[in-house]
Biopython code that builds the backbone (N, CA, C, O; Angstrom):
import numpy as np
from Bio.PDB.StructureBuilder import StructureBuilder

atoms = [
    (1, "MET", "N", (0.844, -1.186, 0.000)),
    (1, "MET", "CA", (0.000, 0.000, 0.000)),
    (1, "MET", "C", (0.884, 1.242, 0.000)),
    (1, "MET", "O", (1.783, 1.380, 0.829)),
    (2, "ARG", "N", (0.619, 2.126, -0.925)),
    (2, "ARG", "CA", (1.342, 3.401, -0.990)),
    (2, "ARG", "C", (0.529, 4.454, -0.254)),
    (2, "ARG", "O", (-0.679, 4.574, -0.458)),
    (3, "ILE", "N", (1.190, 5.204, 0.590)),
    (3, "ILE", "CA", (0.571, 6.292, 1.330)),
    (3, "ILE", "C", (1.209, 7.576, 0.834)),
    (3, "ILE", "O", (2.424, 7.755, 0.920)),
    (4, "ILE", "N", (0.381, 8.464, 0.316)),
    (4, "ILE", "CA", (0.879, 9.701, -0.267)),
    (4, "ILE", "C", (0.747, 10.822, 0.758)),
    (4, "ILE", "O", (-0.307, 11.006, 1.368)),
    (5, "ILE", "N", (1.828, 11.562, 0.934)),
    (5, "ILE", "CA", (1.848, 12.693, 1.857)),
    (5, "ILE", "C", (2.675, 13.802, 1.212)),
    (5, "ILE", "O", (3.680, 13.538, 0.552)),
    (6, "SER", "N", (2.242, 15.032, 1.409)),
    (6, "SER", "CA", (3.004, 16.136, 0.836)),
    (6, "SER", "C", (4.268, 16.368, 1.669)),
    (6, "SER", "O", (4.289, 16.087, 2.868)),
    (7, "ALA", "N", (5.298, 16.872, 1.038)),
    (7, "ALA", "CA", (6.535, 17.188, 1.739)),
    (7, "ALA", "C", (6.271, 18.207, 2.840)),
    (7, "ALA", "O", (6.866, 18.133, 3.915)),
    (8, "GLU", "N", (5.385, 19.150, 2.576)),
    (8, "GLU", "CA", (5.037, 20.170, 3.570)),
    (8, "GLU", "C", (4.398, 19.526, 4.803)),
    (8, "GLU", "O", (4.774, 19.846, 5.931)),
    (9, "ASP", "N", (3.441, 18.626, 4.602)),
    (9, "ASP", "CA", (2.796, 17.949, 5.728)),
    (9, "ASP", "C", (3.784, 17.060, 6.481)),
    (9, "ASP", "O", (3.763, 17.002, 7.710)),
    (10, "PHE", "N", (4.638, 16.377, 5.748)),
    (10, "PHE", "CA", (5.631, 15.516, 6.388)),
    (10, "PHE", "C", (6.515, 16.334, 7.324)),
    (10, "PHE", "O", (6.766, 15.930, 8.459)),
    (11, "GLU", "N", (6.984, 17.477, 6.849)),
    (11, "GLU", "CA", (7.827, 18.351, 7.674)),
    (11, "GLU", "C", (7.066, 18.873, 8.887)),
    (11, "GLU", "O", (7.627, 18.976, 9.978)),
    (12, "LYS", "N", (5.788, 19.202, 8.699)),
    (12, "LYS", "CA", (4.969, 19.668, 9.829)),
    (12, "LYS", "C", (4.844, 18.579, 10.883)),
    (12, "LYS", "O", (4.990, 18.849, 12.075)),
    (13, "TYR", "N", (4.576, 17.355, 10.454)),
    (13, "TYR", "CA", (4.466, 16.251, 11.407)),
    (13, "TYR", "C", (5.769, 16.068, 12.179)),
    (13, "TYR", "O", (5.750, 15.922, 13.401)),
    (14, "CYS", "N", (6.884, 16.075, 11.483)),
    (14, "CYS", "CA", (8.178, 15.879, 12.154)),
    (14, "CYS", "C", (8.443, 16.995, 13.163)),
    (14, "CYS", "O", (8.950, 16.741, 14.255)),
    (15, "LYS", "N", (8.104, 18.215, 12.799)),
    (15, "LYS", "CA", (8.304, 19.338, 13.713)),
    (15, "LYS", "C", (7.435, 19.186, 14.965)),
    (15, "LYS", "O", (7.909, 19.391, 16.082)),
    (16, "VAL", "N", (6.173, 18.828, 14.775)),
    (16, "VAL", "CA", (5.264, 18.622, 15.909)),
    (16, "VAL", "C", (5.762, 17.468, 16.777)),
    (16, "VAL", "O", (5.780, 17.580, 18.003)),
    (17, "PHE", "N", (6.165, 16.366, 16.154)),
    (17, "PHE", "CA", (6.652, 15.216, 16.912)),
    (17, "PHE", "C", (7.864, 15.590, 17.759)),
    (17, "PHE", "O", (7.975, 15.156, 18.906)),
    (18, "ASP", "N", (8.771, 16.388, 17.206)),
    (18, "ASP", "CA", (9.962, 16.805, 17.942)),
    (18, "ASP", "C", (9.614, 17.652, 19.162)),
    (18, "ASP", "O", (10.355, 17.661, 20.145)),
    (19, "GLN", "N", (8.488, 18.364, 19.103)),
    (19, "GLN", "CA", (8.086, 19.245, 20.198)),
    (19, "GLN", "C", (7.186, 18.558, 21.221)),
    (19, "GLN", "O", (6.886, 19.134, 22.267)),
    (20, "MET", "N", (6.759, 17.351, 20.933)),
    (20, "MET", "CA", (5.855, 16.637, 21.843)),
    (20, "MET", "C", (6.574, 16.247, 23.127)),
    (20, "MET", "O", (7.770, 15.954, 23.123)),
    (21, "LYS", "N", (5.831, 16.251, 24.213)),
    (21, "LYS", "CA", (6.372, 15.819, 25.498)),
    (21, "LYS", "C", (6.791, 14.346, 25.431)),
    (21, "LYS", "O", (7.856, 13.973, 25.924)),
    (22, "TRP", "N", (5.957, 13.528, 24.824)),
    (22, "TRP", "CA", (6.235, 12.100, 24.739)),
    (22, "TRP", "C", (7.008, 11.788, 23.464)),
    (22, "TRP", "O", (6.554, 12.078, 22.357)),
    (23, "GLN", "N", (8.167, 11.199, 23.638)),
    (23, "GLN", "CA", (9.032, 10.804, 22.530)),
    (23, "GLN", "C", (9.146, 9.275, 22.533)),
    (23, "GLN", "O", (8.924, 8.632, 23.559)),
    (24, "ALA", "N", (9.486, 8.718, 21.404)),
    (24, "ALA", "CA", (9.615, 7.261, 21.332)),
    (24, "ALA", "C", (10.798, 6.759, 22.156)),
    (24, "ALA", "O", (10.751, 5.669, 22.726)),
    (25, "GLY", "N", (11.853, 7.559, 22.212)),
    (25, "GLY", "CA", (13.032, 7.141, 22.986)),
    (25, "GLY", "C", (13.554, 5.812, 22.487)),
    (25, "GLY", "O", (13.807, 5.649, 21.293)),
    (26, "GLU", "N", (13.718, 4.851, 23.398)),
    (26, "GLU", "CA", (14.236, 3.535, 23.031)),
    (26, "GLU", "C", (13.149, 2.563, 22.592)),
    (26, "GLU", "O", (13.437, 1.424, 22.227)),
    (27, "TYR", "N", (11.883, 3.024, 22.628)),
    (27, "TYR", "CA", (10.778, 2.141, 22.238)),
    (27, "TYR", "C", (10.780, 1.864, 20.740)),
    (27, "TYR", "O", (11.019, 2.756, 19.927)),
    (28, "ALA", "N", (10.514, 0.636, 20.400)),
    (28, "ALA", "CA", (10.223, 0.232, 19.024)),
    (28, "ALA", "C", (9.345, -1.007, 19.118)),
    (28, "ALA", "O", (9.574, -1.856, 19.980)),
    (29, "PRO", "N", (8.342, -1.130, 18.249)),
    (29, "PRO", "CA", (7.503, -2.327, 18.292)),
    (29, "PRO", "C", (8.316, -3.570, 17.964)),
    (29, "PRO", "O", (9.329, -3.511, 17.267)),
    (30, "THR", "N", (7.851, -4.685, 18.481)),
    (30, "THR", "CA", (8.526, -5.951, 18.202)),
    (30, "THR", "C", (8.208, -6.406, 16.777)),
    (30, "THR", "O", (7.318, -5.870, 16.118)),
    (31, "GLU", "N", (8.948, -7.392, 16.330)),
    (31, "GLU", "CA", (8.694, -7.968, 14.997)),
    (31, "GLU", "C", (7.280, -8.524, 14.925)),
    (31, "GLU", "O", (6.602, -8.386, 13.907)),
    (32, "GLU", "N", (6.835, -9.158, 16.016)),
    (32, "GLU", "CA", (5.479, -9.703, 16.044)),
    (32, "GLU", "C", (4.436, -8.589, 15.951)),
    (32, "GLU", "O", (3.460, -8.723, 15.213)),
    (33, "GLU", "N", (4.627, -7.500, 16.685)),
    (33, "GLU", "CA", (3.685, -6.373, 16.628)),
    (33, "GLU", "C", (3.644, -5.752, 15.235)),
    (33, "GLU", "O", (2.579, -5.383, 14.740)),
    (34, "ILE", "N", (4.802, -5.643, 14.619)),
    (34, "ILE", "CA", (4.853, -5.088, 13.265)),
    (34, "ILE", "C", (4.075, -5.989, 12.308)),
    (34, "ILE", "O", (3.284, -5.506, 11.498)),
    (35, "ASN", "N", (4.303, -7.295, 12.403)),
    (35, "ASN", "CA", (3.643, -8.243, 11.498)),
    (35, "ASN", "C", (2.144, -8.364, 11.727)),
    (35, "ASN", "O", (1.372, -8.430, 10.771)),
    (36, "THR", "N", (1.728, -8.395, 12.998)),
    (36, "THR", "CA", (0.320, -8.675, 13.279)),
    (36, "THR", "C", (-0.556, -7.436, 13.342)),
    (36, "THR", "O", (-1.735, -7.502, 12.992)),
    (37, "ARG", "N", (-0.012, -6.314, 13.779)),
    (37, "ARG", "CA", (-0.828, -5.102, 13.934)),
    (37, "ARG", "C", (-0.553, -4.033, 12.886)),
    (37, "ARG", "O", (-1.473, -3.492, 12.273)),
    (38, "ILE", "N", (0.715, -3.741, 12.692)),
    (38, "ILE", "CA", (1.075, -2.562, 11.887)),
    (38, "ILE", "C", (0.954, -2.808, 10.392)),
    (38, "ILE", "O", (0.255, -2.063, 9.705)),
    (39, "LEU", "N", (1.609, -3.825, 9.876)),
    (39, "LEU", "CA", (1.578, -4.051, 8.424)),
    (39, "LEU", "C", (0.166, -4.261, 7.871)),
    (39, "LEU", "O", (-0.150, -3.717, 6.813)),
    (40, "PRO", "N", (-0.697, -5.033, 8.549)),
    (40, "PRO", "CA", (-2.053, -5.192, 8.008)),
    (40, "PRO", "C", (-2.880, -3.899, 8.055)),
    (40, "PRO", "O", (-3.903, -3.792, 7.378)),
    (41, "ASN", "N", (-2.442, -2.932, 8.842)),
    (41, "ASN", "CA", (-3.171, -1.671, 9.009)),
    (41, "ASN", "C", (-2.251, -0.476, 8.776)),
    (41, "ASN", "O", (-2.309, 0.519, 9.499)),
    (42, "MET", "N", (-1.415, -0.588, 7.775)),
    (42, "MET", "CA", (-0.370, 0.407, 7.563)),
    (42, "MET", "C", (-0.915, 1.832, 7.455)),
    (42, "MET", "O", (-0.305, 2.771, 7.966)),
    (43, "LYS", "N", (-2.039, 1.990, 6.805)),
    (43, "LYS", "CA", (-2.600, 3.331, 6.657)),
    (43, "LYS", "C", (-2.877, 3.963, 8.021)),
    (43, "LYS", "O", (-2.680, 5.165, 8.203)),
    (44, "ASP", "N", (-3.331, 3.155, 8.971)),
    (44, "ASP", "CA", (-3.620, 3.645, 10.314)),
    (44, "ASP", "C", (-2.356, 3.871, 11.145)),
    (44, "ASP", "O", (-2.370, 4.669, 12.083)),
    (45, "TYR", "N", (-1.277, 3.184, 10.813)),
    (45, "TYR", "CA", (-0.065, 3.242, 11.624)),
    (45, "TYR", "C", (1.063, 4.074, 11.021)),
    (45, "TYR", "O", (2.126, 4.182, 11.631)),
    (46, "ALA", "N", (0.869, 4.652, 9.866)),
    (46, "ALA", "CA", (1.947, 5.390, 9.198)),
    (46, "ALA", "C", (2.493, 6.520, 10.069)),
    (46, "ALA", "O", (3.708, 6.644, 10.224)),
    (47, "LEU", "N", (1.617, 7.341, 10.638)),
    (47, "LEU", "CA", (2.096, 8.444, 11.479)),
    (47, "LEU", "C", (2.797, 7.927, 12.734)),
    (47, "LEU", "O", (3.765, 8.531, 13.197)),
    (48, "PHE", "N", (2.319, 6.826, 13.279)),
    (48, "PHE", "CA", (2.962, 6.211, 14.438)),
    (48, "PHE", "C", (4.401, 5.818, 14.100)),
    (48, "PHE", "O", (5.311, 6.049, 14.895)),
    (49, "LEU", "N", (4.606, 5.227, 12.928)),
    (49, "LEU", "CA", (5.955, 4.832, 12.526)),
    (49, "LEU", "C", (6.834, 6.048, 12.253)),
    (49, "LEU", "O", (8.026, 6.034, 12.560)),
    (50, "ILE", "N", (6.255, 7.092, 11.682)),
    (50, "ILE", "CA", (7.023, 8.326, 11.469)),
    (50, "ILE", "C", (7.435, 8.907, 12.826)),
    (50, "ILE", "O", (8.568, 9.360, 12.988)),
    (51, "TRP", "N", (6.517, 8.894, 13.802)),
    (51, "TRP", "CA", (6.817, 9.374, 15.149)),
    (51, "TRP", "C", (7.984, 8.587, 15.759)),
    (51, "TRP", "O", (8.898, 9.175, 16.338)),
    (52, "ILE", "N", (7.949, 7.269, 15.628)),
    (52, "ILE", "CA", (9.033, 6.441, 16.158)),
    (52, "ILE", "C", (10.346, 6.795, 15.470)),
    (52, "ILE", "O", (11.379, 6.937, 16.124)),
    (53, "ASP", "N", (10.300, 6.934, 14.156)),
    (53, "ASP", "CA", (11.517, 7.233, 13.404)),
    (53, "ASP", "C", (12.069, 8.616, 13.754)),
    (53, "ASP", "O", (13.281, 8.792, 13.878)),
    (54, "CYS", "N", (11.184, 9.584, 13.909)),
    (54, "CYS", "CA", (11.619, 10.969, 14.194)),
    (54, "CYS", "C", (12.092, 11.164, 15.632)),
    (54, "CYS", "O", (13.013, 11.944, 15.877)),
    (55, "THR", "N", (11.476, 10.467, 16.581)),
    (55, "THR", "CA", (11.752, 10.769, 17.988)),
    (55, "THR", "C", (12.461, 9.642, 18.728)),
    (55, "THR", "O", (12.768, 9.780, 19.912)),
    (56, "GLY", "N", (12.718, 8.555, 18.063)),
    (56, "GLY", "CA", (13.336, 7.412, 18.722)),
    (56, "GLY", "C", (14.850, 7.452, 18.709)),
    (56, "GLY", "O", (15.475, 8.197, 17.954)),
    (57, "VAL", "N", (15.413, 6.629, 19.565)),
    (57, "VAL", "CA", (16.861, 6.486, 19.694)),
    (57, "VAL", "C", (17.197, 5.024, 19.420)),
    (57, "VAL", "O", (16.574, 4.121, 19.980)),
    (58, "GLU", "N", (18.170, 4.799, 18.569)),
    (58, "GLU", "CA", (18.547, 3.428, 18.251)),
    (58, "GLU", "C", (19.445, 2.858, 19.340)),
    (58, "GLU", "O", (20.389, 3.504, 19.794)),
    (59, "THR", "N", (19.131, 1.636, 19.744)),
    (59, "THR", "CA", (19.936, 0.896, 20.711)),
    (59, "THR", "C", (20.227, -0.481, 20.121)),
    (59, "THR", "O", (19.595, -0.879, 19.142)),
    (60, "PRO", "N", (21.165, -1.204, 20.698)),
    (60, "PRO", "CA", (21.389, -2.564, 20.202)),
    (60, "PRO", "C", (20.116, -3.422, 20.273)),
    (60, "PRO", "O", (19.891, -4.275, 19.415)),
    (61, "ALA", "N", (19.294, -3.192, 21.294)),
    (61, "ALA", "CA", (18.086, -4.002, 21.474)),
    (61, "ALA", "C", (17.001, -3.698, 20.437)),
    (61, "ALA", "O", (16.225, -4.587, 20.084)),
    (62, "ASN", "N", (16.935, -2.459, 19.945)),
    (62, "ASN", "CA", (15.857, -2.104, 19.010)),
    (62, "ASN", "C", (16.350, -1.860, 17.589)),
    (62, "ASN", "O", (15.565, -1.495, 16.713)),
    (63, "LYS", "N", (17.630, -2.056, 17.357)),
    (63, "LYS", "CA", (18.219, -1.730, 16.055)),
    (63, "LYS", "C", (17.497, -2.427, 14.894)),
    (63, "LYS", "O", (17.189, -1.798, 13.882)),
    (64, "LYS", "N", (17.234, -3.721, 15.049)),
    (64, "LYS", "CA", (16.588, -4.474, 13.955)),
    (64, "LYS", "C", (15.191, -3.917, 13.665)),
    (64, "LYS", "O", (14.828, -3.728, 12.504)),
    (65, "SER", "N", (14.413, -3.654, 14.712)),
    (65, "SER", "CA", (13.058, -3.116, 14.522)),
    (65, "SER", "C", (13.106, -1.730, 13.876)),
    (65, "SER", "O", (12.325, -1.440, 12.969)),
    (66, "ARG", "N", (14.022, -0.872, 14.341)),
    (66, "ARG", "CA", (14.108, 0.484, 13.774)),
    (66, "ARG", "C", (14.543, 0.446, 12.312)),
    (66, "ARG", "O", (14.046, 1.227, 11.501)),
    (67, "GLU", "N", (15.455, -0.443, 11.970)),
    (67, "GLU", "CA", (15.852, -0.578, 10.555)),
    (67, "GLU", "C", (14.663, -1.041, 9.724)),
    (67, "GLU", "O", (14.448, -0.560, 8.611)),
    (68, "TRP", "N", (13.905, -1.966, 10.263)),
    (68, "TRP", "CA", (12.735, -2.468, 9.551)),
    (68, "TRP", "C", (11.695, -1.368, 9.395)),
    (68, "TRP", "O", (11.078, -1.250, 8.336)),
    (69, "ILE", "N", (11.492, -0.566, 10.428)),
    (69, "ILE", "CA", (10.542, 0.560, 10.346)),
    (69, "ILE", "C", (10.964, 1.521, 9.247)),
    (69, "ILE", "O", (10.122, 1.970, 8.468)),
    (70, "ARG", "N", (12.239, 1.843, 9.168)),
    (70, "ARG", "CA", (12.716, 2.741, 8.095)),
    (70, "ARG", "C", (12.480, 2.124, 6.717)),
    (70, "ARG", "O", (12.101, 2.826, 5.779)),
    (71, "ASP", "N", (12.703, 0.816, 6.592)),
    (71, "ASP", "CA", (12.436, 0.137, 5.318)),
    (71, "ASP", "C", (10.953, 0.194, 4.965)),
    (71, "ASP", "O", (10.590, 0.453, 3.818)),
    (72, "ILE", "N", (10.098, -0.050, 5.962)),
    (72, "ILE", "CA", (8.649, -0.002, 5.726)),
    (72, "ILE", "C", (8.233, 1.389, 5.279)),
    (72, "ILE", "O", (7.469, 1.535, 4.325)),
    (73, "LEU", "N", (8.733, 2.412, 5.963)),
    (73, "LEU", "CA", (8.384, 3.784, 5.582)),
    (73, "LEU", "C", (8.894, 4.107, 4.183)),
    (73, "LEU", "O", (8.184, 4.723, 3.388)),
    (74, "ARG", "N", (10.101, 3.702, 3.885)),
    (74, "ARG", "CA", (10.675, 3.969, 2.557)),
    (74, "ARG", "C", (9.841, 3.299, 1.455)),
    (74, "ARG", "O", (9.650, 3.865, 0.378)),
    (75, "ASP", "N", (9.349, 2.085, 1.743)),
    (75, "ASP", "CA", (8.565, 1.349, 0.753)),
    (75, "ASP", "C", (7.108, 1.800, 0.679)),
    (75, "ASP", "O", (6.469, 1.652, -0.363)),
    (76, "SER", "N", (6.575, 2.351, 1.778)),
    (76, "SER", "CA", (5.148, 2.663, 1.857)),
    (76, "SER", "C", (4.798, 4.116, 1.596)),
    (76, "SER", "O", (3.731, 4.418, 1.063)),
    (77, "LEU", "N", (5.703, 5.021, 1.973)),
    (77, "LEU", "CA", (5.398, 6.447, 1.841)),
    (77, "LEU", "C", (5.849, 6.993, 0.498)),
    (77, "LEU", "O", (6.929, 6.673, 0.002)),
    (78, "GLU", "N", (5.009, 7.809, -0.063)),
    (78, "GLU", "CA", (5.385, 8.563, -1.253)),
    (78, "GLU", "C", (5.223, 10.030, -0.879)),
    (78, "GLU", "O", (4.109, 10.522, -0.705)),
    (79, "ILE", "N", (6.343, 10.712, -0.761)),
    (79, "ILE", "CA", (6.322, 12.127, -0.382)),
    (79, "ILE", "C", (6.348, 12.940, -1.665)),
    (79, "ILE", "O", (7.278, 12.849, -2.466)),
    (80, "ILE", "N", (5.303, 13.735, -1.836)),
    (80, "ILE", "CA", (5.183, 14.543, -3.051)),
    (80, "ILE", "C", (5.394, 16.011, -2.703)),
    (80, "ILE", "O", (5.245, 16.407, -1.547)),
    (81, "GLU", "N", (5.732, 16.799, -3.682)),
    (81, "GLU", "CA", (6.001, 18.214, -3.462)),
    (81, "GLU", "C", (4.742, 19.008, -3.149)),
    (81, "GLU", "O", (4.784, 19.931, -2.336)),
    (82, "GLU", "N", (3.638, 18.674, -3.771)),
    (82, "GLU", "CA", (2.386, 19.407, -3.547)),
    (82, "GLU", "C", (1.279, 18.400, -3.273)),
    (82, "GLU", "O", (1.299, 17.282, -3.786)),
    (83, "LYS", "N", (0.319, 18.810, -2.461)),
    (83, "LYS", "CA", (-0.866, 17.986, -2.260)),
    (83, "LYS", "C", (-1.669, 17.988, -3.542)),
    (83, "LYS", "O", (-1.808, 19.016, -4.205)),
    (84, "GLU", "N", (-2.193, 16.829, -3.882)),
    (84, "GLU", "CA", (-3.100, 16.771, -5.028)),
    (84, "GLU", "C", (-4.443, 17.319, -4.564)),
    (84, "GLU", "O", (-4.894, 17.020, -3.459)),
    (85, "GLU", "N", (-5.069, 18.107, -5.397)),
    (85, "GLU", "CA", (-6.356, 18.691, -5.032)),
    (85, "GLU", "C", (-7.416, 17.599, -4.995)),
    (85, "GLU", "O", (-7.483, 16.744, -5.878)),
    (86, "THR", "N", (-8.229, 17.645, -3.973)),
    (86, "THR", "CA", (-9.327, 16.691, -3.832)),
    (86, "THR", "C", (-10.512, 17.173, -4.648)),
    (86, "THR", "O", (-10.890, 18.343, -4.585)),
    (87, "LYS", "N", (-11.084, 16.278, -5.400)),
    (87, "LYS", "CA", (-12.222, 16.640, -6.240)),
    (87, "LYS", "C", (-13.495, 16.168, -5.625)),
    (87, "LYS", "O", (-14.569, 16.380, -6.188)),
]
sb = StructureBuilder()
sb.init_structure("model")
sb.init_model(0)
sb.init_chain("A")
sb.init_seg("    ")
for serial, (resi, resn, name, xyz) in enumerate(atoms, 1):
    if name == "N":
        sb.init_residue(resn, " ", resi, " ")
    sb.init_atom(name, np.array(xyz, "f"), 0.0, 1.0, " ", f" {name:<3s}", serial, name[0])
structure = sb.get_structure()
């Protein structure tokens, strides 16, 4: 599933996430959580994964999950320069 987001909106989300009190820190979902909850509902979890990527810290314990999250985002998100007008 491709999720389209404008570059402007993507930057706004990252800025808001950076200013939030709650940051992902060392948290990353497990492989099982990614497979059973996130991937089947990627449209619902896209912002959650962006939040983890923007505000998280990589550790030896979460490195594999964070790399996988970046791969999922790279494969799922299409960042465009302008929003397409809704008809």
